[in-house]
N, C-alpha and C positions, 0 to 999 in steps of 0.2 A: 596493604594492596593500593595496586596503582591503580587508580580509577580511570577506567572507558571516557574519553569524553568526546561528543558527535557534532560537533559544531556546525551549525548558528546557535546559542546554545538559549533559554529561558530566565530573563521574563521575554517577547518575544515583543519586537516592533513590525511596522509592516512589510520592511523590507526581509528582513529576518526572518519571517515568515512565511513568506513568497519563496526566500530561497530555500526556507527547509521542505516548504513543499516538492519544490523542482528537481533539488536531492532525491527525495523518494522517487518522482516519475523518472530520472533516470535509472535510479538504483532499480526498480520494479519489471523496467524494459529492457536492463541487462539478460533478466533472466538469472541472474546469479545466488540463488538463493545462498548459497554460504555467505556470501557478502550482502546480501541484503537485510541478513540474521542479524549481523552486525550495530543495525541500528536501532536494534529494542533492549532491551534490558534479560538480563539473564531470565528473569522468570514474569516478563512480559505477558498480558491478558489481553485476549481477542476473544473476536466473537465474528463472523463471519459466514453468514446465512445463519444456517444453524448450526454451523461449528463451531463448536468453544475450546481455543486453543492457549496452552500454560508453557510459558519455558522457547528460551531459545531454539531446542531440537524438536519439538513439534510444528513451530515454524517451519521449520528448512524441510520436515517430512511434511507439510501442508503444502509449501510453492511448490518442491519434486509433483508430487502428484497434481496439482493443479497446470506445469506446463505440459506431463506426461499429454494431456487431457485438451487440454486450451495452447492451437497451434498459433504459430504466425500471430502471438498475441501481441496487440499495440493498447498504449496506457496513454491516457493524458488526464492530469489534477490539475483542479485550480482550485486557488484559496477562497472559500467561504466567510470565515472571520475566522477571530483567532481572543487567547484574552491569557496575560501571562504567559502559562505555561500550557495551555490547550488551544484544539484548531479544529477547525469544521472544514471540513473539504470534499466541495461536489468530485466527480469524476468519473470518464467512460473510458471501455475498451470495447475492441475486439477483436476476433477468434475462430477460430476453422476448431468442429469438436472431432472428432476421432473418422468421421465420415465425413468430411468436407462441406460440413454445412457450417453457413458463415454465422454469428450471432453481434450483435450490440448491446455490451453492459450496464449500463448504469446504475450511481450507488450514492451513498453520502458514504463519509468517515467522523469521527469522532476522533479526535488525537490527545493522550494526554504526556508528558513528558517529562523527566524527568530532571536535578541540577546540573545532568552531566547533559545535558540536550537526547538518552536516550529515549526511546519511546515505551513509556512503562503500558501502558492502554492501546487498544487500537477495538471500535467498534465499527464495523460497516455493515451496511445495509444497502441489498445491494439484486439490482434486474433486470432480466437476457428477456431482450429479444431477436429471433429471429428476423437473417437480412438474406435478401441477395446480391451476390456478388459485386453487380454493377451501386449500390445503395452504401458499398463502403466510403470512410472521408477518411479513418487515420492512418 
């Protein structure tokens, strides 16, 4: 079987960890669920708020639902720390709900990668805050 690889590969250093975070930010801002899913192992495990997601197919379904409900989505990620094949990332994003109300979401993610640079675990803690249009900055 031809192994998929998603560069950069672990173990990470500061440069490669920052690159990995930027690639994730760029992919999520594309809102292309199929493209994003390719960065994860076939059997990836996620916790996103209170939802538990297993495998790429569930990732795709989750992301498609997410962007049906979160319009004008814009995300910014920042590396918080890393070690070997794991990272901690902080993020914030802004979006509008179906009624047009703006929100800013803040959170932290813990990531674990396999030897091919694919994310096998993603655990996200997220809080949403209602904002006014003039309070947006992303």
